N, C-alpha and C positions, 0 to 999 in steps of 0.2 A: 816584586818577585817575576822572575822569568822562567820558573822551571816547569818541567812538564814530564809526562811519563811516556815514554816512547810509545806510540800506538801498536796495537796486536802485543804488546810485551807482557800483558796479564794472561798468565797461562790458563786460568780458570774463568775466564770471561769470555772465551770464544765460544760460538756456538753457530752452527748452521742449520742444524735440524728446526722444521717447522713444528711447533708443540702441537699444532692442531686442535685448540682446545674444544672448538666446535663439534669434535667427534668424540669427547669424552662421554657424552650422553646417550650414544647411538650405539646401543647394544648390538644391533643387527649386522651394522658397519664393523664394530669391533671384532664380532665373532667372524665375520667374513675375513677380516684382515689375520686375525689368528690362524685361520686355515689356510691362508696362502704359502704356497711353498718359499716364496722369495722373501717372505716376512723375517725379520731378524729380530734376535732375543739375546738380551745380556742379562748375566746372572750377577746377583748381588747378596753380599752377605755381611749384615752390619755395615761398615764404614769402608768396606772392600768390595772390588769388583772382578770379575774373572778377566784373565788375560791370556793372550797367545803364549806359545811356548817359548819365544825369545824374548816377553816381557815388553816388545815395542807398541803393543796395541791392545786393544780390547778383544776378546774372544767372542764371537756372534753366533749363535746357532740356531737352526730352524726350529718353529714351534715345538714340531714332533720330537725333537731332543731335548727340550727344556725340561727342568725337572720339576716336580710339583712345589708351589708355592704360590705367593700374593703377586698376582699378575698387574702390572702396571702399564698404562699406556704411555710411550714418552715422546710419540711424534710420527711426522712423515718425511720422508726424503722427495721431496718435491721435484729435485731435477736429477734423480737417481736413473732416469730412463727405463725404470721396473717398477713393477708393484701390481696388485691385484686390479688397479683402476688406473684411469689417466693421473689420478693425484701424485701416484708415487708409492714407494715402498715403506710399509709400516714399520716401526721399532717398538719393541716391548721390552721392558725388563720383569726378571723374576726375582721376588724377594725370598730368600731362603734362611732358614732359622740354623743351618748347619754352621759349625764353626768353619771360618774360611781356611783353607789350607794353601799350599804353595802356588796354586794355581792361580790365586786371588792377589791383587796389589790395592795398595792405598792411593790417593791421591798425592800425597806428599812424594811418593815415589814416581807416578806416572805422570802428574800435571804436564810438565815440561815436555814430556816424550810424545804425547798424543798430538794428533792433527787435530783441526779445529772441529770437525764434526764429532769426533769421539771424546774429545775433551768436554764440549757441551753435553754429550749423552752422559758420560761419568758424572759429572757434576749434578746432572738434573736426578739420575738413578740413585746415587748415593746419598743426596739431601731426601729424596723422597724415603728412602731405607730409614735414616735415622729418625725422621720425623713420624714414621710407623710405629717404631720400635718404642716410643715413649707416650704416644697418644692413643692408647689401646681403648682407654675410659673415658667417658664424657665429664668434664670438668665441671659441669653445671650440676648433674645428678649422681654421677658416678656408674652408671650402666655401660656396658660394654658397647662399645661403638661399632658400626657396620661400615664396611668399606665400600664406595659407590664412586660413581665418574671415574671410572678406569683407574681407580689409585689415588685420584687427586682430592677426594672428599672421605671424612669419616662422620658418618650420620647417629646420631643418637635415636633408638628405636622407642625409648621410653619417654623423652621430652621434645624430641624432634630438633635439636640444635645441631647444625653443621658445623664442622670443625675442618680447617683450611690448613693447608702445610704454611708452617710459620718460618719467616726469616727475621733475625733479630739484627738490628742497624748497630753497627759499631764503627766509632770514626777511627782512623788511624793518620797521624799527622807527624810531618817533618817540620819542627818550628827552627828558624832562623834567628841570629841576633842581628846587631848593629853592625858586626863586623862579617857577617854573613857565615859565620860558622854554625855548624848543625847541632842540635840537642838530640843525643842518643842515650837510652837508658838502658840498664841491665836488669833484667828481672831477678828477684832474691832467689828463685830456683834455678838459674843458670850459672855456668861456671864462669870463671874470670874470663874476661877478655870477648864475651859474646854479647854484643849491642844490638838494638834494634830501636825503629822509632816508638813513639808512646800511642797508645791505644786504650779505649774502653767502650762499654757500651753506653747508647743513647739511653736516657732515663724517660719515664713518661713524662710528657708534656714539655720536652725539651728539644730546641732546634738544635741543627746539626752544629751550627757555630758555638752555641752555647756549651754544648757537649765537648768541644775542643778545647774552650777556656777553661773549663770546669776540670776535664781530666788532667790537662798539663799542670793546671794550678795545684790539683791534689796530689799528684804523684811528684813533681819536681818542684814546686814552689814557684815555677816560672810565670809570669804574667803575658799573655797574649792578648795585643790590641786588636784593631778593627780589621786589620790585614791578613784576610784568611780567603785562600783561593782553593776552590774544588779542583781535584786533580785526576780522579776516575774511581772505579768501583771494582770489586770483585768478589763473588759469592764465596763463601766460606764455609761449607757445610760440615763441618765438623765441630758441633752437629748440625748448629741452623744459624750462622751468621752472613751478614752481607757488611763486608768490609767497605766504607766510604772515606776515599783517600783526600788528605787536605795538604798544602802547605801553609804555614802561618809565620807571623812575623812577631816575635816577642818585644814587649815594652820594658818588661822587667827582667833582669838577667841573673838575679843571684839564685842560686840552687840550694834547695832544702829538701832532699828527698823524703817520701813518707815513711821509709824503711818497713815497709809492710808487702806492697807489691814491687817497688822498686828499691834494689840494693844501692845503687850508684846511678848518677847521670853526669854527662859531661857535655862542654861545649868541643866542638871538634872542628878544624879548619880541613881543607881537601889534603893539605900536606899531611896533617895528623894521620888522617883514615889511610892515604896511600902508603906511608911508610908503617903504619901499624899491621896493615893488611900483607904489605910484603913481607913483612918480618914474622908474620905467623902469630901476631899478639892480638888480633881482632878478628873476631868471626861475625860475619854479617847473616842476615836472614837469606835462606834457601830462593833458587831461582822463581820458583812460583809464587811467592810470596810479594803482594803489594808493598810491603815495607822496603824491601831489597828495590823495587822500582822506584818509589819515592828518593831512596838514598841516591840511586844512580842518576835522577833526574836532577837533583841538588849538584852532585858531583860533577856532571856533564859528560860521563862517559861509562861503559860497562866497567865493574869490578869484579876481582878474583875474592877466593877465600869466603866460603858459606858453612853454614852449620851441617 
């Protein structure tokens, strides 16, 4: 296999902000950073983040204009040329419980529009927001947990257990056959003509390669051999996944879909894909998806037609 994802094309994998994890336990420094006039704050509600008026970027406010909510420290602009110290400008998020209005946007809408800095900030802030929303109580004893380390740890006051933000690993793979055709499938819940690569969560005690073989076999009946190549990764904090992309070669080509998650799966040539996309009969994953990049890596160039 000689396919690859174009460097820098994974919209949600971009990040230039120094997360400065060493400052999360420094309460004095954090208070000084919050008090600085040039500190920037983004407001997050659930899995949406506040954007500017033309929806082309994030809306940053000074701490004095930030609403009440759970404060999380996101990092430092090391090269900003500004900040309360020589370290740079601090960036925080505030998590609010109010329902997001039209001034907020989600990653599917914003991911491809944001620059590298803002994309990294949005993914981090929304990921933490989703984690806090569902980890309010200790999984060990049931006690309500306390937020510590600038929003990056929840600690149980009863049993002392610390809970950390989670990312669930999931494989996503484009499989090819001996004719270099791509295996694409349609989820049971999708309309006709919508196709994507195959994906699934990694199970406990399972390697990534084993997860690739198991998921492809379970969903389509296709057998994947030893040839599996890592292509790249992208966070998908909706709510808490890390998508690990692969290309793989099949050694058994007969398709028998599970009829549970996958309604249909087919082998497609490049000519098939081009003709179907141009005719409007095939819709591919959106621009921010690693699935889209896997398909385009195999195809050899950019494609039109997305969900």
